[in-house]
N, C-alpha and C positions, 0 to 999 in steps of 0.2 A: 481757524486753522493754525495762524501765527503763534499763538500763545503752545501750542502743541509744539511746533515744531522747535519754538526756542526752548522748552522743555528736551525736545530729542536732542538738540549741539549740547546741551549742558549735562543730560547725562553722558554721550558721546566724549567731551572733552573730561569728563571726569573719570571715566574707564579708562582712558587715556595716560592719563596724568597718572592713573596708580599702578600703573606695569611698574615692577620693581626693577627697572635696567641694572640699578648700581648691585644690589641685590643677589641677582644672576649672576652679574660680571664677576663678583666678587667669589663665588662659589665654584664659580668655573675655573679664574683664573688661578688664584689663590688656594681656593679650596677650604675658604673661609666666611664665616657670615659678616659682614660688615657691621653689623648690629651690636657685635662683641667687640670692639675694639671704637678706641677714638672718642668719638661724639656720640655713637650707637646712630647716627643715622643713615641714611642711602646714598647719599650725593656724592657728588665726584670729589669734592674734599676727602672724603672718608676713603673712597675708594682707592686714591694713592694712597693714603697712610696704609692699607692694606694688602693693594697688588700691584702698586707701582703704576708708571706715569702713563703707559700704553693703555692700561684697562682704566685707569682714570679718563683720560682720553676719550674713549668707546661710549662710557657713561654720560661724561661730558655732550656726548654729540645725540647720543639715544635719549637723554631729559631735555637737549633742546628742542628734537622732533617731535615729542611728545606736545609742546606747547603752537609749532607753529603747524602740526597735522590738525588739533583740533581747530585752529581758524582755519584752515584750509576747506576741511569738510563743513563747516558754518558757512563759509563764503560761496561754497556750491549749492547749498543746500536753499540759503535765501538770494543765489544770485539774479533773480528777477527781481527781487525787492529792494530795490536802489535809491526808489525816493522820497525825501522827507515826510515823516509824520509827525507831523510837531516840531518837537526838538530834533528828534532823531532821525536814524536811518535805518531800518529795521534789517538791513545784513550788514553795517559798523555794530549797531547792537548785539546781534548775533554773534559778530564774531569775537566781541569784547567776553559776551558772557560766556563762549566756549573756553576765550583762553584763560578767563579765571576759574572756569571749571576744572581744565586742567590744571592751573596752579593750585589749586585745593586736593586734588588728588593725589600729586606727588607730596603733598604734604601730610593729607589723611587718607591716605589708601585703604580700602577696603580688603585687597587681598593680604593686609598685612596686620588686622585691628586697629586703621585709621594709627598707625605709626610712620611716618615714612622720611622724608630729609625737610629742607628750609623753603627748597621752589623757586633758587636764582636761578636755575639753567632753565626751568622751563617756562618764569615768568620771560627771560629773553627769547628763548624762542616763540613764543605768543607774541610778542616785542616784534620780534625781525620779519614774522608775517604782516603783522599789522604796517610799522614805519619803519621800515629797516635802517634807513640814518641813526633815529633813536638809539637802536638796540647795539649797533658796530660802533657808536659812542660810547654809551655806556659800557657795553662790553668790555670796550678795550678799557677803558679805567678801573672795570671788576682787577682784569686781567694782570695791567697796569703798578694798579697799586697794591695788589695780592701779592703779583712777584716781587714786589720794590720790596713792600715791607714785610713780606714774609707771612701777612695777617689775610688771610684771604674774605672773612669774613670783612673787616674794614674795608676790602675792594669791592664786598657785593654790595652794602650799604650805600658807600657814597655812589656807584656804578647806577643803581637804582636812583637815588636822588638825583644825579645829575639826568639821565635818562625821562624822569618826570620833567625837571625843570627844563629842558629844552622842548618837550612837545606842548608845553603850558604856554612856554613863549610864541614859540612857531605858531599856536592857534591864536594866542589874545592880538598878535599883529600881525595876521594873514600872511608867513612869511614862506613865499612857496623855497624850500629849501631841498634840494635834490629831489623834486617836485610838487605835487599841493600841497599843500599847509595841513597838519594833522587834523582830520574832524575832531570833535567836542567827548566822541565816544573815548578817543584813544586817550584824553586826557585823561577820562574819571578812569582807565586801567590802568595807565600810568603811577597816579597818584594812591589807588589801592593798592595796588604792587607793590611801590617802595616802602608806604606805609607797613603791607605785611612782611615784608622781608627785615624792616627793621626790628618789628615784633618778635621774629622768628631767630632773631641775631641777641635777642636781650641777654641770655648769659654768657654771649661773647661778648657782649659790651662792659657786663661788669668785669669780667676775666680779662677784657682791655685794660681797664683803669687799675685793675689790680695787679694788674700784670705778670697775670698767669695763662694769657692766652696760648693755646699750642700754635705753632708755629709749621708754614708749610715743610714738608718735607724733615717733620719732628716723628720719631720712632714711635710707633702708634702701641700703646698699651692695652693688654687686653681689661676692659673695662666688669664691673659686678652688673652682672646681665640685667636684673630686675630696675636698681634704681638709675642704670646710666639709660634706659628704656624709655621710663616714664619721666626722661625730663624735657 
């Protein structure tokens, strides 16, 4: 029965992650398709370029909720499976699988022919439901570095890495920081998430080194539909 329930939480998480809130908000607020401007992605940064700060904030919150809601549903389904089975706990494993599925859904949404966003907000949403101190510290780095440098891509990569390092350190040293130390499943999630976010920003990294990366607040430009969407 447990493998089937794992499948259920993965499907639910993926479908939640696939909801393209950024696309909906861009169309409602600015009457524009966010995929046709800037990076061609559906996340908060491109919504900011397309529809403004309030729309971007709403997009950010909803994308965060996709990850945290997926984790909450998994915790509810596995609420009676808290005992260790080998090295893992079924409930914690299910929560991590749900969070990863939501992340995958945001990046490869079934509703948009598997072309979505970069997954930063959804990753931190899942992390917030798993271990909120790391999400708060990592998220603060994302916003702080992003707003300071005007490069949200740089803040996203550094914030995700810092969240992973924090969780790994607390787990290895078994340090209780604002609550029980995180289990090993959370280390796995934060590591996969950090690597994933780095990979999803590889084009941004190349532009950062080339000095051509778009800054926050930079006026958006309509992109060539086919070329930009295939990136």
